[in-house]
TIFIDO-169025 format. One record per residue: residue number from 1; x, y, z of N, C-alpha, C, O in turn; residue in three letters. Coordinates in nm, 4 decimals. Last residue first. Layout:
ATOM	NUM	X	Y	Z	X	Y	Z	X	Y	Z	X	Y	Z	Ala
...
This chain:
ATOM	109	4.6339	3.1302	0.3834	4.6667	3.2234	0.3060	4.7907	3.1558	0.2466	4.8580	3.2140	0.1616	Unk
ATOM	108	4.4393	3.0345	0.5027	4.5613	3.0806	0.5956	4.6073	3.1775	0.5046	4.6209	3.2955	0.5369	Unk
ATOM	107	4.2495	2.9459	0.2764	4.1611	3.0315	0.3981	4.3524	3.1045	0.4706	4.3669	3.2266	0.4770	Unk
ATOM	106	4.4644	2.7321	0.1677	4.3965	2.8592	0.0750	4.3341	2.9334	0.2132	4.4277	3.0002	0.2570	Unk
ATOM	105	4.4500	2.5532	0.3752	4.5498	2.6313	0.3300	4.5018	2.7546	0.2739	4.5018	2.8635	0.3313	Unk
ATOM	104	4.1522	2.4961	0.3932	4.2304	2.5820	0.5320	4.3987	2.6319	0.4632	4.4544	2.7346	0.5020	Unk
ATOM	103	4.1300	2.3487	0.1549	4.0507	2.4761	0.2038	4.0804	2.5655	0.3008	4.0482	2.6843	0.3028	Unk
ATOM	102	4.3319	2.1197	0.2119	4.3764	2.2651	0.0714	4.2359	2.3806	0.1051	4.2536	2.4983	0.0735	Unk
ATOM	101	4.2472	2.0058	0.3606	4.3703	2.0545	0.3944	4.3465	2.1845	0.2978	4.3458	2.3061	0.3170	Unk
ATOM	100	3.9923	1.9836	0.2267	4.0060	2.0021	0.3242	4.1471	2.0589	0.3764	4.1445	2.1662	0.4367	Unk
ATOM	99	4.1045	1.7828	0.0909	4.0285	1.9311	0.0372	4.0396	2.0332	0.1423	4.0899	2.1452	0.1344	Unk
ATOM	98	4.2074	1.5875	0.1553	4.2769	1.6868	0.1518	4.2504	1.8216	0.0789	4.3175	1.9143	0.0337	Unk
ATOM	97	3.9887	1.4404	0.3204	4.0883	1.4926	0.4036	4.1644	1.5812	0.2618	4.1725	1.6946	0.3091	Unk
ATOM	96	3.7956	1.3979	0.1039	3.7470	1.4739	0.2090	3.8565	1.4990	0.2560	3.8655	1.6216	0.2493	Unk
ATOM	95	4.0065	1.1720	0.0129	4.0136	1.2759	-0.0568	3.9442	1.4260	0.0188	3.9992	1.5357	0.0091	Unk
ATOM	94	3.9920	0.9430	0.2666	4.1387	1.0396	0.1908	4.1439	1.1571	0.1071	4.2390	1.2353	0.1068	Unk
ATOM	93	3.7668	0.9108	0.2189	3.7991	0.9801	0.3213	3.9212	1.0437	0.2708	3.9436	1.1613	0.2422	Unk
ATOM	92	3.8015	0.7701	-0.0821	3.6551	0.8999	-0.0466	3.7142	0.9165	0.0942	3.7034	1.0372	0.0722	Unk
ATOM	91	3.9726	0.5758	-0.0041	3.9990	0.6959	-0.1080	3.9256	0.8296	-0.0733	3.9653	0.9434	-0.0481	Unk
ATOM	90	3.8446	0.3938	0.1842	3.9399	0.5057	0.2257	3.9398	0.6006	0.1179	3.9048	0.7149	0.1474	Unk
ATOM	89	3.5515	0.3902	-0.0044	3.5563	0.3973	0.1686	3.6946	0.4923	0.1868	3.6905	0.6146	0.2002	Unk
ATOM	88	3.7261	0.2457	-0.1407	3.6145	0.3196	-0.1976	3.5996	0.3882	-0.0873	3.6763	0.4842	-0.0954	Unk
ATOM	87	3.8386	0.0119	-0.0474	3.8925	0.0457	-0.0633	3.8615	0.2365	-0.1477	3.9449	0.3161	-0.1908	Unk
ATOM	86	3.6162	-0.1594	0.0625	3.6603	-0.1038	0.1413	3.7442	0.0080	0.0979	3.7461	0.1060	0.1724	Unk
ATOM	85	3.4294	-0.1754	-0.1279	3.3875	-0.0982	-0.0810	3.4723	-0.0441	0.0235	3.4509	0.0640	0.0784	Unk
ATOM	84	3.6786	-0.3812	-0.2700	3.6300	-0.2923	-0.3375	3.5648	-0.1765	-0.2908	3.5897	-0.0713	-0.3497	Unk
ATOM	83	3.6634	-0.5847	-0.0589	3.8003	-0.5110	-0.0596	3.7519	-0.3604	-0.1221	3.7696	-0.2531	-0.0645	Unk
ATOM	82	3.3928	-0.6741	-0.0650	3.4395	-0.6032	0.0199	3.5554	-0.4851	0.0808	3.5641	-0.3937	0.1628	Unk
ATOM	81	3.4298	-0.7826	-0.2991	3.3542	-0.6944	-0.3188	3.3992	-0.6004	-0.1944	3.4338	-0.4830	-0.2078	Unk
ATOM	80	3.6028	-0.9623	-0.2662	3.6758	-0.8541	-0.3386	3.5828	-0.7829	-0.3627	3.6072	-0.6976	-0.4480	Unk
ATOM	79	3.5983	-1.0818	0.1148	3.5693	-1.1058	-0.0657	3.6294	-1.0336	-0.1778	3.7499	-1.0586	-0.1759	Unk
ATOM	78	3.8775	-1.1987	0.3054	3.7381	-1.0722	0.2624	3.6936	-1.0449	0.1191	3.7593	-0.9904	0.0304	Unk
ATOM	77	3.9062	-1.5322	0.4664	3.9305	-1.3339	0.3924	3.8206	-1.2592	0.3708	3.7043	-1.2620	0.4110	Unk
ATOM	76	3.6358	-1.5704	0.7523	3.7581	-1.5801	0.6468	3.8013	-1.4610	0.5828	3.7715	-1.3437	0.6054	Unk
ATOM	75	3.3907	-1.3960	0.8717	3.4469	-1.5240	0.8463	3.5001	-1.5681	0.7669	3.4311	-1.6219	0.6803	Unk
ATOM	74	3.5438	-1.1400	1.1366	3.4613	-1.1907	0.9666	3.5361	-1.3484	0.9528	3.6430	-1.3997	0.9861	Unk
ATOM	73	3.4195	-1.0605	1.4144	3.5136	-1.1043	1.3760	3.4603	-1.1464	1.1512	3.3579	-1.1677	1.0863	Unk
ATOM	72	3.2377	-0.7245	1.4923	3.2630	-0.8690	1.5157	3.3611	-0.9305	1.3955	3.3814	-0.8641	1.2939	Unk
ATOM	71	3.2565	-0.4972	1.8836	3.2507	-0.5667	1.7081	3.2691	-0.7379	1.6635	3.2959	-0.8351	1.7341	Unk
ATOM	70	3.2003	-0.4406	2.0998	3.3382	-0.5187	2.0935	3.3162	-0.5581	1.9245	3.3719	-0.6526	1.8687	Unk
ATOM	69	3.0175	-0.2658	2.2342	3.0072	-0.3090	2.1480	3.1754	-0.3274	2.1021	3.2521	-0.2344	2.0772	Unk
ATOM	68	3.0002	-0.2058	2.5546	2.9687	-0.3116	2.5351	2.9326	-0.3685	2.2776	2.8655	-0.4541	2.2201	Unk
ATOM	67	3.1231	0.0250	2.6117	3.1416	-0.0869	2.6893	3.0615	-0.2087	2.5987	3.1152	-0.3190	2.6090	Unk
ATOM	66	3.0854	0.2077	2.3564	3.2354	0.0791	2.4122	3.2137	0.0088	2.4820	3.2648	-0.1013	2.4616	Unk
ATOM	65	2.8871	0.2719	2.4681	2.8835	0.2675	2.3195	2.9530	0.1209	2.3399	2.9183	0.0028	2.3414	Unk
ATOM	64	2.9391	0.4554	2.6796	2.9184	0.3497	2.7302	2.9038	0.2347	2.6119	2.9071	0.1164	2.6458	Unk
ATOM	63	3.2835	0.5916	2.6171	3.1318	0.5800	2.6363	3.1154	0.5093	2.6706	3.2072	0.4406	2.7154	Unk
ATOM	62	3.5653	0.6222	2.8448	3.4722	0.5433	2.7656	3.3824	0.6119	2.7845	3.3571	0.6793	2.8843	Unk
ATOM	61	3.5839	0.7658	3.1302	3.6666	0.7638	3.0031	3.6156	0.7379	2.8748	3.6200	0.8282	2.7913	Unk
ATOM	60	3.4442	0.6679	3.3288	3.5177	0.8036	3.3246	3.5645	0.8400	3.2104	3.5873	0.9596	3.1924	Unk
ATOM	59	3.5237	0.4494	3.3307	3.4118	0.4668	3.3077	3.3871	0.6017	3.2616	3.3161	0.6337	3.1662	Unk
ATOM	58	3.7830	0.2353	3.3910	3.7917	0.3813	3.2941	3.6561	0.4154	3.2487	3.6458	0.4174	3.1260	Unk
ATOM	57	3.7517	0.0814	3.5321	3.8264	0.2090	3.5690	3.8490	0.2751	3.4480	3.9326	0.3620	3.4233	Unk
ATOM	56	3.5424	-0.1117	3.4535	3.4824	-0.0209	3.5246	3.6114	0.0991	3.5816	3.5801	0.1903	3.6582	Unk
ATOM	55	3.6972	-0.2956	3.3012	3.6862	-0.1614	3.2251	3.6127	-0.1115	3.3365	3.6169	0.0071	3.3037	Unk
ATOM	54	3.7048	-0.4723	3.4697	3.8323	-0.4131	3.4494	3.8258	-0.3300	3.3535	3.9294	-0.2814	3.3083	Unk
ATOM	53	3.4663	-0.6139	3.3388	3.4915	-0.6036	3.5033	3.5581	-0.4307	3.5366	3.5105	-0.3292	3.5875	Unk
ATOM	52	3.5183	-0.8400	3.1448	3.4401	-0.6663	3.1232	3.4704	-0.5781	3.2618	3.4989	-0.4589	3.2495	Unk
ATOM	51	3.7295	-1.0081	3.0646	3.6835	-0.9161	3.2051	3.6831	-0.7614	3.1722	3.7498	-0.6580	3.1682	Unk
ATOM	50	3.7282	-1.0254	2.8027	3.7313	-1.1891	2.8896	3.7540	-1.1267	3.0109	3.8124	-1.2038	3.0870	Unk
ATOM	49	3.6914	-0.8499	2.6427	3.6112	-0.9525	2.6639	3.6352	-1.0545	2.7234	3.5792	-1.1631	2.7080	Unk
ATOM	48	3.8720	-0.6187	2.7496	3.7653	-0.6231	2.7176	3.6659	-0.7789	2.7225	3.5798	-0.7987	2.8082	Unk
ATOM	47	4.1166	-0.8031	2.6532	4.0663	-0.8232	2.8927	3.9212	-0.7216	2.8400	3.8295	-0.7583	2.9135	Unk
ATOM	46	4.1077	-0.8282	2.3754	4.1134	-0.9108	2.4708	4.0649	-0.9011	2.6001	3.9838	-0.9786	2.6509	Unk
ATOM	45	4.1692	-0.5766	2.4061	4.0191	-0.5710	2.3763	4.0342	-0.7362	2.3918	3.9270	-0.7752	2.4380	Unk
ATOM	44	4.4117	-0.4419	2.5000	4.3154	-0.4274	2.5647	4.2039	-0.4659	2.5207	4.1081	-0.4098	2.5739	Unk
ATOM	43	4.5747	-0.6087	2.3531	4.5889	-0.6733	2.4720	4.4362	-0.6452	2.5455	4.3637	-0.7235	2.6069	Unk
ATOM	42	4.5146	-0.4494	2.0777	4.4607	-0.5881	2.0516	4.4742	-0.6476	2.2334	4.3885	-0.7315	2.2614	Unk
ATOM	41	4.6591	-0.2240	2.1664	4.5187	-0.3158	2.1508	4.4118	-0.3712	2.0926	4.2919	-0.3561	2.0690	Unk
ATOM	40	4.9336	-0.3118	2.2122	4.8626	-0.2963	2.3209	4.6788	-0.3362	2.2888	4.6027	-0.4173	2.3415	Unk
ATOM	39	4.9563	-0.3943	1.9197	4.9563	-0.5008	2.0225	4.8812	-0.4457	2.1729	4.7972	-0.5109	2.2350	Unk
ATOM	38	4.9735	-0.1264	1.8113	4.8576	-0.2566	1.8223	4.8380	-0.3630	1.8197	4.7547	-0.4316	1.7604	Unk
ATOM	37	5.1587	0.0217	1.9680	5.0483	0.0646	1.9916	4.9694	-0.0496	1.9267	4.8757	-0.0801	2.0006	Unk
ATOM	36	5.4138	-0.1729	1.8539	5.4089	-0.1314	2.0002	5.2015	-0.1405	2.0201	5.1311	-0.2342	2.0580	Unk
ATOM	35	5.5201	-0.1663	1.6109	5.4360	-0.2994	1.7040	5.3913	-0.2122	1.7330	5.3199	-0.1496	1.6547	Unk
ATOM	34	5.6676	0.0873	1.6216	5.5768	0.0345	1.5545	5.4928	-0.1103	1.5433	5.4084	-0.1354	1.4573	Unk
ATOM	33	5.8902	-0.0420	1.7746	5.8171	0.0574	1.8193	5.7011	0.0879	1.7468	5.6109	0.1234	1.8227	Unk
ATOM	32	5.9904	-0.2202	1.6088	5.9275	-0.2966	1.7320	5.8295	-0.1588	1.7401	5.7091	-0.1665	1.7155	Unk
ATOM	31	6.1267	-0.0400	1.4268	6.0106	-0.1775	1.3902	5.9513	-0.1940	1.5168	5.8301	-0.1728	1.5147	Unk
ATOM	30	6.2613	0.1688	1.5302	6.1220	0.2066	1.5170	6.0525	0.0547	1.4462	5.9325	0.0499	1.4193	Unk
ATOM	29	6.3833	-0.0586	1.8935	6.4373	0.0177	1.7266	6.3251	0.0630	1.6818	6.2345	0.0286	1.7578	Unk
ATOM	28	6.3297	0.1279	2.2095	6.3564	-0.0244	2.0849	6.3467	0.0499	1.9645	6.3169	0.1663	1.9379	Unk
ATOM	27	6.2697	0.2835	2.4083	6.3610	0.2156	2.3946	6.4243	0.1496	2.3485	6.5326	0.1029	2.3840	Unk
ATOM	26	6.0881	0.6244	2.3740	6.1095	0.4745	2.3645	6.2604	0.4002	2.3666	6.3587	0.4627	2.3268	Unk
ATOM	25	5.9802	0.7125	2.7245	6.0948	0.7582	2.5836	6.1057	0.5602	2.5280	6.1187	0.4505	2.5824	Unk
ATOM	24	5.6396	0.6427	2.7977	5.7698	0.6368	2.8146	5.8684	0.7110	2.7208	5.8140	0.7761	2.6315	Unk
ATOM	23	5.3998	0.6419	2.7571	5.4231	0.7838	2.8101	5.5669	0.7810	2.8263	5.6277	0.8823	2.8609	Unk
ATOM	22	5.3711	0.3800	2.6951	5.3529	0.4525	2.6004	5.4077	0.5842	2.6535	5.4748	0.6418	2.5680	Unk
ATOM	21	5.3485	0.1978	2.9120	5.4698	0.2086	2.8289	5.5139	0.3465	2.6852	5.6130	0.3827	2.6218	Unk
ATOM	20	5.1569	0.2060	3.0495	5.2021	0.3292	3.0817	5.3368	0.3242	2.9857	5.4168	0.4175	2.9785	Unk
ATOM	19	4.8494	0.1435	2.9451	4.9662	0.0926	2.8897	5.0676	0.1947	2.9398	5.0710	0.2913	2.8636	Unk
ATOM	18	4.5962	0.2855	3.0230	4.6347	0.1214	3.0615	4.7840	0.1329	3.0606	4.8441	0.1323	3.1680	Unk
ATOM	17	4.6575	0.5292	2.9692	4.6178	0.5299	3.0527	4.6458	0.3977	3.0836	4.7248	0.3823	3.1767	Unk
ATOM	16	4.6841	0.4993	2.6474	4.7700	0.5260	2.7499	4.7799	0.5344	2.8761	4.8928	0.5472	2.9234	Unk
ATOM	15	4.4448	0.4161	2.5486	4.5290	0.3319	2.5916	4.6739	0.3793	2.6304	4.7672	0.2999	2.6420	Unk
ATOM	14	4.2765	0.6307	2.5916	4.2379	0.5009	2.6840	4.3987	0.4601	2.6652	4.4735	0.4718	2.7622	Unk
ATOM	13	4.4087	0.7400	2.3617	4.3772	0.8276	2.5769	4.3862	0.6536	2.6951	4.4452	0.6027	2.7904	Unk
ATOM	12	4.3895	0.6655	2.1718	4.5483	0.6801	2.2431	4.4920	0.7449	2.3878	4.5484	0.7837	2.4901	Unk
ATOM	11	4.1215	0.6855	2.1734	4.1369	0.5612	2.1451	4.2770	0.5992	2.2431	4.2798	0.5717	2.3631	Unk
ATOM	10	4.0807	0.9572	2.1339	3.9813	0.9042	2.2592	4.0399	0.7418	2.2728	4.0080	0.6767	2.3723	Unk
ATOM	9	4.2217	1.0380	1.8743	4.3093	1.0905	2.0388	4.2045	1.0034	2.1211	4.2715	0.9608	2.2152	Unk
ATOM	8	4.0912	0.8481	1.7116	4.1754	0.8257	1.7451	4.2475	0.8689	1.8492	4.3212	0.7965	1.9161	Unk
ATOM	7	3.8655	1.0328	1.7250	3.8019	0.8649	1.8350	3.9442	0.8244	1.8296	3.9719	0.7576	1.9292	Unk
ATOM	6	3.8969	1.2871	1.7163	3.8701	1.2539	1.8485	3.8411	1.1422	1.8062	3.7384	1.1180	1.8696	Unk
ATOM	5	3.9343	1.2082	1.4027	4.0456	1.3102	1.5186	4.0368	1.2139	1.6478	4.1077	1.1198	1.6834	Unk
ATOM	4	3.6750	1.1738	1.3354	3.7544	1.0692	1.3088	3.8919	1.0841	1.4145	3.9384	0.9948	1.4853	Unk
ATOM	3	3.5845	1.3882	1.3481	3.5055	1.2903	1.4363	3.6072	1.2152	1.4400	3.6435	1.1793	1.5520	Unk
ATOM	2	3.7625	1.5660	1.2025	3.7539	1.5856	1.3324	3.6992	1.4776	1.3950	3.7509	1.4506	1.5034	Unk
ATOM	1	3.6636	1.4583	0.9608	3.8122	1.4601	0.9396	3.7820	1.4699	1.1424	3.7856	1.3625	1.2025	Unk
């Protein structure tokens, strides 16, 4: 849970440094606001792929593996086996988070 949180905070830090719109008070309806972060992540990834030199501005923010690891796109829609595997993993993560939350809640009284 802590590692996931750190990764998410790291991603938002990079995106907020690149796209200042995330630092300003929102001026858009909620349905538009919800689309902004994923759209900015997409733009960021496109820039990473097509202008790798641009990432030098983030050398103090990014780990070295992030500069080279762009991932792979799937060839077509996910298979039923892949969907099942992802669903099981999602449920496992949610269960672990729920258990950690309950342990913390009991510990705090």
